[in-house]
OpenMM code with the backbone's topology and positions (N, CA, C; nanometers):
from openmm import Vec3, app, unit

residues = "UNK UNK UNK UNK UNK UNK UNK UNK UNK UNK UNK UNK UNK UNK UNK UNK UNK UNK UNK UNK UNK UNK UNK UNK UNK UNK UNK UNK UNK UNK UNK UNK UNK UNK UNK UNK UNK UNK UNK UNK UNK UNK UNK UNK UNK UNK UNK UNK UNK UNK UNK UNK UNK UNK UNK UNK UNK UNK UNK UNK UNK UNK UNK UNK UNK UNK UNK UNK UNK UNK UNK UNK UNK UNK UNK UNK UNK UNK UNK UNK UNK UNK UNK UNK UNK UNK UNK UNK UNK UNK UNK UNK UNK UNK UNK UNK UNK UNK UNK UNK UNK UNK UNK UNK UNK UNK UNK UNK UNK UNK UNK UNK UNK UNK UNK UNK UNK UNK UNK UNK UNK UNK UNK UNK UNK UNK UNK UNK UNK UNK UNK UNK UNK UNK UNK UNK UNK UNK UNK UNK UNK UNK UNK UNK UNK UNK UNK UNK UNK UNK".split()
positions = [
    Vec3(8.9315, 7.2569, 11.5496),
    Vec3(8.8178, 7.2376, 11.6499),
    Vec3(8.8750, 7.2696, 11.7813),
    Vec3(8.7990, 7.3231, 11.8624),
    Vec3(8.8336, 7.3804, 12.0019),
    Vec3(8.8946, 7.2728, 12.0814),
    Vec3(8.7995, 7.1518, 12.0754),
    Vec3(8.8365, 7.0553, 12.1695),
    Vec3(8.8739, 6.9416, 12.0629),
    Vec3(9.0043, 6.9478, 12.0391),
    Vec3(9.0717, 6.8659, 11.9346),
    Vec3(9.0858, 6.7133, 11.9884),
    Vec3(9.1119, 6.7304, 12.1363),
    Vec3(9.1287, 6.5868, 12.1822),
    Vec3(9.0304, 6.5845, 12.3252),
    Vec3(8.9528, 6.4719, 12.3347),
    Vec3(8.8476, 6.4780, 12.4291),
    Vec3(8.9062, 6.4462, 12.5499),
    Vec3(8.8407, 6.4168, 12.6529),
    Vec3(8.8894, 6.3492, 12.7729),
    Vec3(8.9500, 6.2338, 12.7457),
    Vec3(9.0403, 6.2122, 12.8358),
    Vec3(9.1047, 6.0726, 12.8455),
    Vec3(9.0431, 5.9921, 12.9586),
    Vec3(8.9723, 6.0540, 13.0551),
    Vec3(8.8934, 5.9550, 13.1519),
    Vec3(8.7493, 5.9984, 13.1187),
    Vec3(8.6794, 5.9058, 13.1876),
    Vec3(8.5096, 5.9101, 13.1629),
    Vec3(8.4624, 5.9810, 13.2718),
    Vec3(8.3725, 6.0669, 13.2444),
    Vec3(8.2923, 6.1308, 13.3621),
    Vec3(8.2162, 6.0253, 13.4482),
    Vec3(8.2352, 6.0469, 13.5850),
    Vec3(8.1596, 5.9512, 13.6832),
    Vec3(8.0265, 6.0362, 13.6804),
    Vec3(7.9190, 5.9130, 13.6623),
    Vec3(7.7798, 5.9795, 13.6669),
    Vec3(7.7387, 6.0592, 13.8056),
    Vec3(7.8082, 6.0130, 13.9321),
    Vec3(7.7645, 6.0719, 14.0422),
    Vec3(7.8302, 6.2346, 14.0509),
    Vec3(7.9110, 6.2516, 13.9398),
    Vec3(7.9837, 6.3929, 13.9544),
    Vec3(7.9100, 6.4841, 13.8606),
    Vec3(7.8207, 6.4362, 13.7718),
    Vec3(7.7361, 6.5054, 13.6720),
    Vec3(7.5979, 6.5590, 13.7272),
    Vec3(7.5740, 6.6913, 13.7190),
    Vec3(7.4380, 6.7366, 13.7623),
    Vec3(7.3583, 6.7883, 13.6613),
    Vec3(7.2211, 6.8019, 13.6756),
    Vec3(7.1438, 6.8550, 13.5904),
    Vec3(7.1689, 6.9985, 13.6016),
    Vec3(7.1767, 7.0575, 13.4585),
    Vec3(7.2225, 7.1920, 13.4634),
    Vec3(7.3609, 7.2281, 13.4182),
    Vec3(7.4620, 7.1122, 13.4227),
    Vec3(7.6031, 7.1280, 13.4025),
    Vec3(7.6106, 7.1511, 13.2460),
    Vec3(7.7155, 7.2445, 13.2206),
    Vec3(7.7236, 7.2688, 13.0885),
    Vec3(7.8190, 7.1616, 13.0276),
    Vec3(7.8060, 7.1299, 12.8903),
    Vec3(7.8920, 7.0420, 12.8285),
    Vec3(8.0064, 7.1521, 12.7532),
    Vec3(8.1382, 7.1184, 12.7643),
    Vec3(8.2257, 7.1961, 12.7208),
    Vec3(8.2005, 7.2121, 12.5856),
    Vec3(8.2185, 7.3510, 12.5413),
    Vec3(8.1692, 7.3777, 12.3955),
    Vec3(8.2840, 7.3278, 12.3095),
    Vec3(8.2373, 7.3198, 12.1664),
    Vec3(8.3428, 7.2683, 12.0773),
    Vec3(8.3206, 7.3580, 11.9494),
    Vec3(8.4249, 7.4134, 11.8987),
    Vec3(8.4187, 7.4866, 11.7596),
    Vec3(8.4666, 7.4153, 11.6489),
    Vec3(8.3903, 7.3914, 11.5471),
    Vec3(8.4374, 7.3153, 11.4221),
    Vec3(8.4555, 7.4076, 11.3095),
    Vec3(8.5938, 7.4286, 11.2641),
    Vec3(8.6089, 7.5196, 11.1370),
    Vec3(8.5315, 7.4169, 11.0262),
    Vec3(8.4247, 7.4728, 10.9693),
    Vec3(8.3730, 7.4060, 10.8612),
    Vec3(8.4536, 7.4314, 10.7202),
    Vec3(8.5192, 7.3442, 10.6856),
    Vec3(8.6026, 7.3623, 10.5566),
    Vec3(8.5701, 7.2885, 10.4251),
    Vec3(8.5714, 7.3234, 10.3029),
    Vec3(8.5459, 7.2568, 10.1979),
    Vec3(8.5894, 7.1106, 10.1966),
    Vec3(8.7024, 7.0897, 10.2674),
    Vec3(8.7776, 6.9608, 10.2767),
    Vec3(8.6897, 6.8665, 10.3775),
    Vec3(8.6473, 6.9243, 10.4904),
    Vec3(8.5487, 6.8544, 10.5856),
    Vec3(8.4382, 6.8093, 10.5219),
    Vec3(8.3702, 6.9227, 10.4340),
    Vec3(8.2337, 6.8687, 10.3728),
    Vec3(8.2519, 6.7473, 10.2650),
    Vec3(8.3468, 6.7655, 10.1877),
    Vec3(8.3851, 6.6698, 10.0976),
    Vec3(8.4103, 6.5356, 10.1411),
    Vec3(8.5065, 6.5407, 10.2494),
    Vec3(8.5767, 6.3953, 10.3024),
    Vec3(8.4346, 6.3439, 10.3806),
    Vec3(8.3629, 6.4325, 10.4607),
    Vec3(8.2543, 6.3678, 10.5387),
    Vec3(8.1375, 6.3099, 10.4449),
    Vec3(8.1221, 6.3584, 10.3186),
    Vec3(8.0068, 6.2956, 10.2261),
    Vec3(8.0907, 6.1757, 10.1774),
    Vec3(8.2154, 6.1753, 10.1319),
    Vec3(8.2734, 6.0387, 10.0567),
    Vec3(8.2871, 5.9529, 10.1805),
    Vec3(8.3222, 5.9623, 10.3038),
    Vec3(8.3407, 5.8789, 10.4242),
    Vec3(8.2060, 5.7962, 10.4513),
    Vec3(8.1053, 5.9011, 10.4378),
    Vec3(7.9403, 5.8365, 10.4559),
    Vec3(7.8979, 5.7662, 10.3436),
    Vec3(7.9705, 5.7794, 10.2099),
    Vec3(7.9180, 5.7136, 10.0955),
    Vec3(7.7853, 5.8140, 10.0315),
    Vec3(7.7927, 5.9291, 10.0729),
    Vec3(7.7030, 6.0301, 10.0176),
    Vec3(7.7575, 6.1028, 9.8969),
    Vec3(7.7164, 6.0467, 9.7894),
    Vec3(7.7739, 6.1049, 9.6597),
    Vec3(7.6737, 6.2171, 9.5884),
    Vec3(7.5851, 6.2585, 9.6507),
    Vec3(7.5113, 6.3824, 9.6049),
    Vec3(7.6021, 6.4786, 9.5810),
    Vec3(7.5735, 6.5488, 9.4598),
    Vec3(7.6705, 6.6603, 9.4030),
    Vec3(7.6812, 6.7934, 9.4893),
    Vec3(7.5569, 6.7864, 9.5869),
    Vec3(7.5605, 6.9290, 9.6499),
    Vec3(7.6492, 6.9192, 9.7536),
    Vec3(7.7012, 6.8111, 9.7932),
    Vec3(7.8085, 6.7907, 9.8974),
    Vec3(7.9591, 6.8021, 9.8467),
    Vec3(7.9685, 6.7931, 9.7108),
    Vec3(8.1172, 6.8189, 9.6404),
    Vec3(8.1367, 6.9108, 9.5336),
    Vec3(8.0166, 6.9455, 9.4590),
    Vec3(8.0128, 7.0154, 9.3380),
    Vec3(7.9590, 7.1395, 9.3515),
    Vec3(8.0460, 7.2461, 9.3658),
    Vec3(7.9936, 7.3646, 9.3869),
    Vec3(7.8837, 7.4346, 9.2923),
    Vec3(7.9162, 7.3996, 9.1632),
    Vec3(7.8412, 7.4397, 9.0265),
    Vec3(7.7309, 7.3747, 9.0452),
    Vec3(7.7069, 7.2362, 9.0700),
    Vec3(7.5875, 7.1734, 9.0979),
    Vec3(7.5031, 7.2191, 9.2075),
    Vec3(7.5671, 7.2698, 9.3111),
    Vec3(7.4959, 7.3127, 9.4263),
    Vec3(7.4434, 7.4374, 9.4023),
    Vec3(7.5204, 7.5249, 9.3139),
    Vec3(7.4557, 7.6421, 9.2791),
    Vec3(7.3347, 7.6388, 9.1955),
    Vec3(7.3458, 7.5432, 9.1056),
    Vec3(7.2255, 7.5159, 9.0123),
    Vec3(7.0901, 7.4776, 9.0876),
    Vec3(7.1101, 7.4141, 9.2047),
    Vec3(7.0094, 7.3660, 9.2927),
    Vec3(6.9414, 7.4958, 9.3881),
    Vec3(7.0202, 7.6098, 9.3677),
    Vec3(6.9686, 7.7054, 9.4560),
    Vec3(7.0648, 7.7299, 9.5840),
    Vec3(7.1576, 7.6578, 9.6109),
    Vec3(7.2460, 7.6739, 9.7082),
    Vec3(7.3463, 7.7740, 9.6905),
    Vec3(7.4056, 7.8472, 9.7728),
    Vec3(7.5280, 7.9256, 9.7611),
    Vec3(7.6487, 7.8495, 9.7491),
    Vec3(7.6413, 7.7371, 9.7927),
    Vec3(7.7783, 7.6627, 9.7979),
    Vec3(7.7403, 7.5416, 9.8301),
    Vec3(7.8517, 7.4320, 9.8445),
    Vec3(7.8403, 7.2966, 9.8767),
    Vec3(7.7955, 7.3050, 10.0347),
    Vec3(7.7341, 7.2077, 10.0960),
    Vec3(7.7116, 7.2337, 10.2275),
    Vec3(7.7467, 7.0634, 10.2901),
    Vec3(7.7369, 7.0784, 10.4400),
    Vec3(7.7576, 6.9495, 10.5264),
    Vec3(7.6516, 6.8617, 10.5031),
    Vec3(7.6684, 6.7339, 10.4869),
    Vec3(7.5666, 6.6316, 10.4843),
    Vec3(7.5302, 6.5899, 10.6176),
    Vec3(7.4189, 6.5249, 10.6512),
    Vec3(7.3618, 6.5088, 10.7677),
    Vec3(7.4402, 6.3993, 10.8341),
    Vec3(7.4984, 6.3023, 10.7686),
    Vec3(7.5747, 6.2122, 10.8465),
    Vec3(7.7034, 6.2713, 10.9085),
    Vec3(7.7775, 6.3628, 10.8373),
    Vec3(7.8752, 6.4295, 10.8849),
    Vec3(7.8397, 6.5092, 11.0139),
    Vec3(7.7198, 6.5922, 11.0153),
    Vec3(7.6563, 6.6636, 11.1169),
    Vec3(7.6480, 6.5711, 11.2315),
    Vec3(7.5930, 6.4574, 11.2212),
    Vec3(7.5595, 6.3462, 11.3035),
    Vec3(7.6883, 6.3123, 11.3742),
    Vec3(7.8078, 6.3009, 11.3008),
    Vec3(7.9115, 6.2528, 11.3636),
    Vec3(7.9898, 6.3604, 11.4482),
    Vec3(7.9627, 6.4918, 11.4088),
    Vec3(8.0247, 6.6016, 11.4993),
    Vec3(7.9377, 6.5873, 11.6160),
    Vec3(7.8137, 6.5839, 11.5925),
    Vec3(7.7346, 6.5841, 11.7458),
    Vec3(7.7736, 6.4688, 11.8232),
    Vec3(7.8184, 6.3477, 11.7629),
    Vec3(7.8716, 6.2501, 11.8587),
    Vec3(8.0203, 6.2878, 11.9091),
    Vec3(8.0885, 6.3409, 11.8341),
    Vec3(8.2269, 6.3951, 11.8788),
    Vec3(8.2148, 6.4961, 11.9797),
    Vec3(8.1070, 6.5719, 11.9732),
    Vec3(8.0981, 6.6885, 12.0892),
    Vec3(8.0600, 6.5946, 12.1977),
    Vec3(7.9818, 6.5125, 12.2087),
    Vec3(7.9321, 6.4376, 12.3294),
    Vec3(8.0358, 6.3761, 12.3949),
    Vec3(8.1077, 6.2989, 12.2968),
    Vec3(8.2174, 6.1942, 12.3559),
    Vec3(8.3342, 6.2728, 12.4004),
    Vec3(8.3642, 6.3816, 12.3482),
    Vec3(8.4796, 6.4672, 12.3855),
    Vec3(8.4398, 6.5144, 12.5339),
    Vec3(8.3258, 6.5349, 12.5733),
    Vec3(8.2757, 6.5944, 12.6963),
    Vec3(8.2762, 6.4815, 12.7831),
    Vec3(8.2301, 6.3709, 12.7576),
    Vec3(8.1884, 6.2523, 12.8553),
    Vec3(8.2886, 6.1596, 12.8624),
    Vec3(8.3932, 6.1446, 12.7687),
    Vec3(8.5098, 6.0558, 12.7802),
    Vec3(8.4819, 5.9178, 12.7042),
    Vec3(8.5765, 5.8461, 12.6892),
    Vec3(8.5938, 5.7294, 12.6231),
    Vec3(8.5119, 5.6182, 12.6441),
    Vec3(8.4707, 5.6125, 12.7626),
    Vec3(8.3849, 5.4771, 12.8140),
    Vec3(8.2528, 5.5191, 12.8165),
    Vec3(8.2209, 5.6341, 12.7837),
    Vec3(8.0719, 5.6781, 12.7770),
    Vec3(8.0077, 5.6274, 12.6638),
    Vec3(7.8882, 5.5699, 12.6572),
    Vec3(7.8305, 5.5245, 12.5437),
    Vec3(7.6991, 5.6224, 12.5253),
    Vec3(7.6953, 5.6410, 12.3910),
    Vec3(7.5623, 5.7171, 12.3414),
    Vec3(7.4522, 5.6242, 12.3271),
    Vec3(7.3533, 5.6321, 12.4020),
    Vec3(7.2419, 5.5289, 12.3957),
    Vec3(7.1255, 5.5738, 12.2887),
    Vec3(7.1024, 5.6985, 12.2846),
    Vec3(7.0005, 5.7535, 12.2080),
    Vec3(7.0428, 5.8848, 12.1527),
    Vec3(7.0230, 5.9100, 12.0248),
    Vec3(7.0767, 6.0344, 11.9877),
    Vec3(6.9507, 6.0909, 11.8738),
    Vec3(6.8927, 6.2019, 11.8918),
    Vec3(6.7995, 6.2783, 11.8172),
    Vec3(6.8250, 6.4060, 11.7856),
    Vec3(6.8548, 6.4346, 11.6520),
    Vec3(6.8851, 6.5569, 11.5889),
    Vec3(6.7906, 6.6199, 11.5064),
    Vec3(6.7885, 6.7561, 11.4864),
    Vec3(6.7065, 6.8254, 11.3869),
    Vec3(6.7808, 6.9191, 11.3212),
    Vec3(6.7851, 6.9057, 11.1874),
    Vec3(6.8473, 7.0094, 11.1106),
    Vec3(6.7909, 7.1446, 11.0954),
    Vec3(6.8715, 7.2350, 11.0715),
    Vec3(6.8147, 7.3801, 11.0587),
    Vec3(6.8848, 7.4276, 10.9408),
    Vec3(6.9637, 7.5259, 10.9455),
    Vec3(7.0111, 7.6051, 10.8485),
    Vec3(7.1349, 7.5376, 10.7939),
    Vec3(7.1886, 7.5613, 10.6567),
    Vec3(7.2850, 7.4728, 10.5981),
    Vec3(7.4289, 7.5218, 10.6868),
    Vec3(7.5324, 7.4130, 10.6689),
    Vec3(7.6709, 7.4432, 10.7295),
    Vec3(7.7545, 7.4717, 10.5876),
    Vec3(7.7949, 7.5812, 10.5461),
    Vec3(7.8659, 7.5960, 10.4364),
    Vec3(8.0221, 7.6294, 10.4809),
    Vec3(8.1158, 7.5950, 10.3680),
    Vec3(8.2449, 7.6261, 10.3977),
    Vec3(8.2839, 7.7544, 10.4608),
    Vec3(8.3816, 7.7601, 10.5432),
    Vec3(8.4226, 7.8908, 10.6087),
    Vec3(8.3245, 7.9680, 10.6955),
    Vec3(8.2422, 7.9037, 10.7516),
    Vec3(8.1458, 7.9548, 10.8407),
    Vec3(8.1468, 7.8371, 10.9716),
    Vec3(8.2255, 7.8437, 11.0674),
    Vec3(8.2386, 7.7727, 11.1743),
    Vec3(8.1049, 7.7252, 11.2451),
    Vec3(8.1159, 7.6106, 11.3033),
    Vec3(8.0154, 7.5490, 11.3830),
    Vec3(8.0514, 7.5799, 11.5185),
    Vec3(7.9540, 7.6154, 11.6137),
    Vec3(7.9773, 7.6353, 11.7717),
    Vec3(7.8721, 7.5499, 11.8317),
    Vec3(7.9323, 7.4332, 11.9164),
    Vec3(7.8405, 7.3507, 11.9718),
    Vec3(7.8470, 7.3844, 12.1157),
    Vec3(7.7119, 7.3879, 12.1762),
    Vec3(7.7062, 7.3911, 12.2986),
    Vec3(7.5943, 7.3102, 12.3609),
    Vec3(7.5694, 7.2780, 12.5069),
    Vec3(7.4859, 7.2077, 12.5544),
    Vec3(7.4924, 7.1846, 12.6955),
    Vec3(7.3972, 7.1281, 12.7512),
    Vec3(7.3819, 7.1167, 12.9116),
    Vec3(7.3072, 6.9867, 12.9495),
    Vec3(7.3438, 6.9427, 13.0477),
    Vec3(7.2639, 6.8225, 13.1163),
    Vec3(7.1359, 6.8645, 13.1528),
    Vec3(7.0284, 6.7731, 13.1058),
    Vec3(6.8829, 6.8221, 13.1306),
    Vec3(6.8168, 6.7314, 13.2165),
    Vec3(6.8910, 6.5915, 13.2161),
    Vec3(6.8115, 6.4967, 13.3248),
    Vec3(6.9251, 6.3986, 13.3598),
    Vec3(6.8886, 6.3142, 13.4636),
    Vec3(6.9758, 6.2267, 13.5115),
    Vec3(6.9044, 6.0945, 13.5558),
    Vec3(6.9410, 5.9831, 13.5410),
    Vec3(6.8615, 5.8656, 13.5986),
    Vec3(6.9572, 5.7372, 13.5964),
    Vec3(6.8851, 5.6332, 13.6642),
    Vec3(6.9628, 5.5159, 13.6611),
    Vec3(6.8724, 5.4033, 13.5895),
    Vec3(6.9351, 5.3482, 13.4992),
    Vec3(6.8549, 5.2347, 13.4328),
    Vec3(6.9339, 5.1204, 13.4016),
    Vec3(6.8733, 4.9852, 13.4395),
    Vec3(6.9422, 4.8682, 13.4073),
    Vec3(7.0969, 4.8776, 13.4568),
    Vec3(7.1070, 4.9371, 13.5512),
    Vec3(7.2615, 4.9341, 13.6166),
    Vec3(7.3559, 5.0413, 13.5459),
    Vec3(7.2976, 5.1258, 13.4645),
    Vec3(7.3615, 5.2306, 13.3886),
    Vec3(7.3211, 5.3570, 13.4609),
    Vec3(7.4124, 5.4655, 13.4932),
    Vec3(7.4043, 5.5793, 13.5270),
    Vec3(7.3737, 5.6505, 13.3766),
    Vec3(7.2602, 5.7331, 13.3663),
    Vec3(7.2346, 5.7880, 13.2308),
    Vec3(7.2031, 5.9353, 13.2684),
    Vec3(7.2660, 6.0071, 13.1723),
    Vec3(7.2443, 6.1532, 13.1458),
    Vec3(7.1814, 6.1628, 13.0436),
    Vec3(7.0908, 6.2807, 13.0233),
    Vec3(7.0243, 6.3424, 12.9074),
    Vec3(7.1024, 6.4874, 12.8833),
    Vec3(7.1640, 6.5018, 12.7489),
    Vec3(7.2015, 6.6305, 12.7345),
    Vec3(7.1177, 6.6926, 12.5975),
    Vec3(7.1069, 6.8173, 12.6233),
    Vec3(7.0308, 6.8956, 12.5018),
    Vec3(7.1473, 6.9938, 12.4542),
    Vec3(7.1542, 6.9744, 12.3122),
    Vec3(7.2601, 7.0558, 12.2526),
    Vec3(7.2181, 7.1195, 12.1322),
    Vec3(7.3090, 7.2099, 12.0812),
    Vec3(7.3034, 7.2690, 11.9450),
    Vec3(7.4278, 7.2837, 11.8977),
    Vec3(7.4321, 7.3111, 11.7509),
    Vec3(7.5472, 7.3599, 11.6720),
    Vec3(7.5020, 7.4800, 11.5996),
    Vec3(7.5461, 7.5946, 11.6163),
    Vec3(7.5242, 7.7254, 11.5379),
    Vec3(7.6273, 7.7534, 11.4566),
    Vec3(7.5873, 7.8356, 11.3463),
    Vec3(7.6780, 7.9113, 11.2646),
    Vec3(7.6324, 8.0499, 11.2628),
    Vec3(7.6893, 8.1267, 11.1433),
    Vec3(7.6301, 8.2679, 11.1336),
    Vec3(7.5055, 8.2857, 11.0782),
    Vec3(7.4516, 8.1828, 11.0266),
    Vec3(7.3148, 8.1731, 10.9670),
    Vec3(7.2042, 8.1472, 11.0656),
    Vec3(7.2431, 8.0930, 11.1772),
    Vec3(7.1687, 8.0289, 11.2979),
    Vec3(7.1855, 7.8914, 11.3489),
    Vec3(7.0834, 7.8297, 11.3820),
    Vec3(7.1081, 7.6901, 11.4358),
    Vec3(7.1044, 7.5868, 11.3271),
    Vec3(7.2117, 7.5248, 11.3082),
    Vec3(7.2546, 7.4307, 11.2125),
    Vec3(7.1826, 7.2873, 11.2521),
    Vec3(7.2125, 7.2516, 11.3889),
    Vec3(7.1611, 7.1342, 11.4559),
    Vec3(7.1145, 7.1514, 11.5762),
    Vec3(7.0181, 7.0879, 11.6248),
    Vec3(6.9755, 7.0790, 11.7637),
    Vec3(6.9322, 6.9476, 11.8062),
    Vec3(6.9344, 6.9148, 11.9167),
    Vec3(6.9034, 6.7786, 11.9690),
    Vec3(6.9407, 6.7395, 12.1004),
    Vec3(6.8794, 6.6034, 12.1306),
    Vec3(6.9198, 6.5600, 12.2534),
    Vec3(6.9718, 6.4111, 12.2579),
    Vec3(7.0379, 6.3705, 12.3658),
    Vec3(7.1068, 6.2716, 12.3445),
    Vec3(7.0978, 6.2011, 12.4851),
    Vec3(7.0958, 6.0744, 12.5005),
    Vec3(7.1066, 5.9982, 12.6336),
    Vec3(7.2495, 5.9113, 12.6292),
    Vec3(7.3336, 5.9557, 12.7173),
    Vec3(7.4505, 5.8722, 12.7472),
    Vec3(7.4603, 5.7823, 12.8712),
    Vec3(7.5156, 5.6925, 12.8596),
    Vec3(7.5506, 5.5863, 12.9713),
    Vec3(7.6753, 5.6285, 13.0287),
    Vec3(7.7039, 5.6645, 13.1662),
    Vec3(7.8404, 5.6822, 13.2123),
    Vec3(7.8340, 5.5630, 13.3273),
    Vec3(7.9017, 5.4662, 13.2889),
    Vec3(7.9024, 5.3377, 13.3642),
    Vec3(7.9846, 5.3325, 13.4770),
    Vec3(8.0734, 5.4343, 13.5089),
    Vec3(8.1893, 5.4197, 13.6033),
    Vec3(8.1480, 5.4889, 13.7321),
    Vec3(8.0390, 5.5408, 13.7467),
    Vec3(8.0059, 5.6235, 13.8588),
    Vec3(7.8902, 5.5775, 13.9354),
    Vec3(7.8231, 5.4860, 13.9259),
    Vec3(7.7117, 5.4592, 13.9984),
    Vec3(7.7604, 5.3904, 14.1571),
    Vec3(7.6880, 5.4361, 14.2533),
    Vec3(7.7372, 5.4007, 14.3738),
    Vec3(7.8808, 5.4356, 14.4308),
    Vec3(7.9412, 5.5180, 14.3581),
    Vec3(8.0739, 5.5414, 14.3877),
    Vec3(8.0690, 5.6757, 14.4986),
] * unit.nanometer
topology = app.Topology()
chain = topology.addChain("A")
for resn in residues:
    res = topology.addResidue(resn, chain)
    for name in ("N", "CA", "C"):
        topology.addAtom(name, app.Element.getBySymbol(name[0]), res)
C-alpha cells in the first residue's frame, strides 16, 4: 500500500478546509488479502476463497468481501486524519468487484466542515477504483477533536 504507515499526529480541525484532498492510498489486492479478509471477518462464503466455486457462480475469480472493503475505507481515512480522529459515520456503495492482482486506488476530498457537540467534524467523499472502474464510493464524517478554537 502506498500509505503503509498513517500519520502519527492527528489533523487539527482548524487546519482542514473544504476542498482539501485526502492523501491517496494504493492497495495491492492479492489472493492472500482477499482470503485473509474474509476469514478475519468470519465470511466463509466460498466466492471469497475458492476460485473454482467463484467461477461456477459466474465470477472470473475470488473477490474482496464487503467487510474487507469497509476496513480498507477506514484505513484510508485514518491514515489521512491520524490516530485520534474518530469516524462517526461511514456510508459506502459497492461497484465493480475487486479481484486478485488488480490494485485499488483510493482518493477523496473534504466536502464539508462543521462543529457539533464540541467536536470539529469534517465530511469526506471518497472512492476506490481498479481497472474495472469504481469498486467503492462513499462519504464519511470524521471527528477531529484537537483543533477547535486553536
